[in-house]
C-alpha positions in Angstrom: -16.3 5.7 -16.4 -12.9 4.0 -16.5 -10.8 7.5 -16.5 -12.1 8.4 -13.3 -9.3 9.2 -11.4 -7.2 9.8 -14.0 -6.0 12.6 -16.4 -7.1 13.0 -19.9 -7.1 14.9 -23.0 -10.3 15.8 -24.0 -11.8 17.7 -26.4 -14.2 20.4 -26.2 -17.5 19.7 -27.9 -19.9 22.4 -26.2 -19.5 25.8 -24.7 -21.9 26.9 -22.4 -22.4 30.0 -19.8 -21.6 28.1 -17.0 -18.2 26.4 -18.6 -17.9 24.1 -21.7 -18.8 20.4 -22.5 -16.2 18.0 -22.7 -15.6 14.6 -25.1 -15.5 11.8 -22.5 -15.4 8.0 -23.5 -18.7 6.6 -25.2 -19.5 10.7 -26.5 -20.7 11.2 -22.7 -20.0 14.6 -22.3 -18.4 15.5 -19.2 -18.7 19.1 -17.6 -15.5 21.8 -16.9 -16.9 24.6 -14.8 -15.9 27.9 -16.1 -13.3 29.0 -13.4 -11.5 26.0 -14.9 -11.5 26.8 -18.4 -8.3 28.2 -19.8 -8.9 31.6 -21.7 -10.0 31.6 -25.0 -10.5 27.9 -25.4 -12.8 27.4 -28.8 -14.9 24.4 -29.9 -12.3 21.1 -30.6 -9.6 22.4 -28.9 -8.4 19.6 -26.6 -7.8 20.1 -22.6 -5.8 18.1 -20.2 -8.3 17.3 -17.5 -8.6 15.4 -14.3 -11.8 13.3 -13.6 -13.5 12.8 -10.6 -16.6 13.0 -8.9 -18.2 16.9 -7.2 -20.0 17.1 -3.5 -23.0 15.8 -5.4 -21.7 12.1 -7.1 -21.5 13.6 -10.7 -18.6 13.4 -13.2 -16.7 16.4 -13.6 -14.0 17.9 -14.8 -11.0 20.1 -13.3 -7.5 21.5 -14.4 -6.6 21.6 -10.7 -3.7 18.9 -10.1 -4.1 16.4 -7.2 -2.0 15.2 -5.1 -2.2 11.0 -6.6 -4.3 9.8 -8.6 -6.4 6.5 -8.1 -3.4 4.2 -7.9 -1.0 6.3 -6.2 0.5 7.1 -2.3 0.3 10.6 -1.0 0.7 11.9 2.1 -1.8 14.2 2.8 -3.7 16.8 5.8 -7.0 16.0 7.6 -9.2 18.9 6.8 -12.2 17.1 9.0 -13.9 14.7 10.7 -16.9 13.3 10.7 -19.5 10.1 11.6 -18.6 8.5 8.2 -14.8 9.2 8.2 -11.8 11.6 7.8 -11.7 14.3 5.2 -8.5 15.0 3.3 -7.1 18.2 1.8 -6.0 16.1 -2.0 -5.9 20.0 -3.5 -9.5 19.9 -5.1 -12.4 21.6 -4.3 -14.2 18.3 -3.0 -12.3 16.8 -0.2 -10.9 13.1 0.3 -12.5 10.7 2.1 -10.9 7.7 4.1 -13.7 5.8 5.5 -13.1 4.4 9.3 -12.7 1.1 8.0 -10.1 2.0 6.0 -8.1 3.9 9.4 -5.2 2.4 10.6 -5.4 4.3 13.4 -8.2 6.7 14.2 -6.9 10.0 12.4 -6.8 13.3 13.8 -7.9 16.5 12.6 -4.6 18.6 11.2 -2.4 15.8 10.7 -0.7 14.0 7.8 -1.0 10.3 6.7 0.5 8.0 4.5 -2.7 6.9 1.9 -3.2 5.3 -1.0 -6.1 6.3 -3.5 -8.3 4.1 -5.1 -11.5 3.5 -7.2 -13.7 1.9 -4.8 -15.9 -0.6 -7.4 -18.5 -1.0 -5.2 -19.8 3.0 -5.4 -17.9 4.4 -8.5 -16.4 6.7 -6.0 -12.3 8.0 -5.2 -11.5 7.1 -1.8 -8.2 6.6 0.1 -6.6 4.3 2.8 -4.1 4.5 5.2 -4.4 0.4 5.4 -1.1 0.6 3.6 0.2 -3.4 4.5 -3.0 -4.2 3.1 -2.4 -2.8 -0.4 1.2 -3.7 -0.8 0.6 -7.5 0.7 0.6 -9.2 -2.5 3.9 -7.0 -4.2 6.6 -8.8 -4.8 10.1 -6.7 -4.2 14.1 -8.1 -4.0 16.0 -5.7 -2.2 19.2 -6.2 -1.3 21.2 -4.3 2.0 23.0 -1.2 0.5 20.3 -0.6 -2.5 19.5 3.6 -2.8 16.2 4.1 -3.0 13.4 6.7 -3.0 11.7 6.9 0.1 8.5 8.8 1.5 8.6 9.1 5.2 4.7 8.1 6.3 3.7 8.2 10.0 5.8 9.0 13.3 5.8 5.8 15.7 7.1 5.2 18.5 10.5 3.3 17.2 11.2 5.5 14.4 9.1 6.8 11.0 7.2 4.4 8.6 8.4 5.0 5.2 7.1 4.1 1.8 9.9 2.6 -0.2 10.0 3.2 -4.6 5.8 3.2 -4.0 6.2 -0.8 -3.7 7.3 -1.4 0.0 7.3 -0.2 3.7 10.0 0.0 5.8 11.0 1.9 9.1 13.5 4.8 10.0 14.4 4.2 13.5 14.8 7.6 15.5 18.0 7.1 16.8 19.4 7.3 13.2 17.7 10.6 12.4 20.2 13.0 12.4 18.2 16.8 11.4 14.8 17.0 11.2 12.3 14.4 9.0 8.6 14.9 8.8 5.7 12.5 7.5 5.6 14.0 4.2 9.3 14.4 3.6 10.6 12.8 0.2 14.6 11.7 0.2 16.7 9.4 -1.1 17.3 6.5 1.1 19.3 3.1 1.9 18.1 -0.2 2.5 20.2 -1.1 5.7 18.8 -4.8 6.8 16.2 -7.0 5.2 14.3 -9.3 7.7 13.7 -12.9 7.5 10.2 -11.7 7.9 10.2 -9.5 5.3 10.5 -6.3 7.5 12.8 -3.5 6.1 14.9 -1.2 8.2 16.4 1.8 6.1 18.9 4.1 6.6 19.3 7.5 5.3 22.6 7.6 4.6 25.0 4.7 2.7 25.9 2.2 4.6 29.9 1.1 5.4 33.1 3.2 5.5 34.3 2.1 1.9 31.1 3.3 0.7 30.3 6.6 2.8 33.3 8.1 4.0 35.3 9.4 0.7 32.3 10.5 -0.8 31.5 12.6 2.5 35.5 13.6 2.4 35.4 15.4 -0.9 31.6 17.3 0.2 33.6 18.5 2.8 36.8 19.3 1.0 34.3 21.3 -1.8 33.2 23.6 1.0 36.5 24.1 2.9 36.8 25.8 -0.7 33.9 27.5 -0.8 34.6 28.8 2.3 38.2 29.8 1.9 39.6 26.7 3.8 37.5 26.5 6.9 35.0 25.4 8.7 34.2 26.0 12.6 33.3 22.5 13.3 35.7 19.6 14.4 35.4 16.2 16.2 34.0 17.8 19.7 31.4 19.7 17.9 27.8 18.8 18.8 25.8 16.7 16.3 23.4 19.4 15.9 26.2 21.6 14.6 27.3 19.3 12.2 24.3 17.8 10.7 23.1 21.8 10.8 26.2 22.7 8.7 26.7 18.9 6.5 23.6 17.0 6.9 25.6 14.1 7.9 26.4 12.0 11.6 29.2 13.5 13.6 30.2 9.4 13.8 31.0 10.1 9.6 32.0 13.3 9.7 34.8 12.4 12.1 35.9 9.1 9.8 36.1 11.8 6.8 37.8 14.0 8.8 40.3 11.9 10.2 40.6 10.2 6.9 41.5 13.8 5.2 43.5 14.3 7.4 45.9 11.4 7.3 45.7 12.3 4.0 47.5 15.8 4.7 44.7 17.6 2.9 43.1 19.3 6.3 44.6 20.0 9.6 42.2 20.0 12.6 42.4 22.6 15.7 40.6 23.7 18.4 38.7 26.5 15.9 38.0 24.0 13.7 39.2 22.5 10.7 41.7 24.0 8.2 42.0 22.8 3.8 45.8 22.7 3.4 
């Protein structure tokens, strides 16, 4: 059945004590168990469901929403590790298997990993792989330095964090460029910092370049000053942690921005903090 691992809007074909049967492809009947049947459901009603295989390998429907469908990426937590692989919590009654052969590193209980969900053609079962590089190997991209992108933060490495870029490429966020908290599973806006000759991509969480970033940050500081009655207890001697906690920006860019605001006579910088003129 081609819609395994996907959503479908199916018509109610039969009412039974333990749920309803929905009419699938080729008039095959698919069970939607009672606990997922919407109240007052009648024959010929149409219900949006997700189709997968249950623990007994039967095709079944649910109105629960999985963290990813077949063909999608997501970060999921390991619920258990067995002799066949790791099982992930993907939001359904049946956990999602990552076979040992599809693990980049041996998965650990209660840790979260970036995975790709796919349909195993040999078994017809939905499984996942952590070998994201393999999935994206033949995907063509054309990123340029400075491009704004959507990122999904993956596993932590010695260098920083791996991140999925727009669902079609992998990059890295270096740990010395991370200000504030960042963890596996976070979804952020990012910027292409560098595309290396070997195709590897460096990502920044802040837009690069004085001309791009500083005026925008300056506007953010001015807006906050107006909301805070013209004063912020921050200056160029404040710690990077205090600056990020208050403004979600690096100390480097903060100092550039307040320098520009001071030069334009919009603020004063004093020992207690910055004041709006």
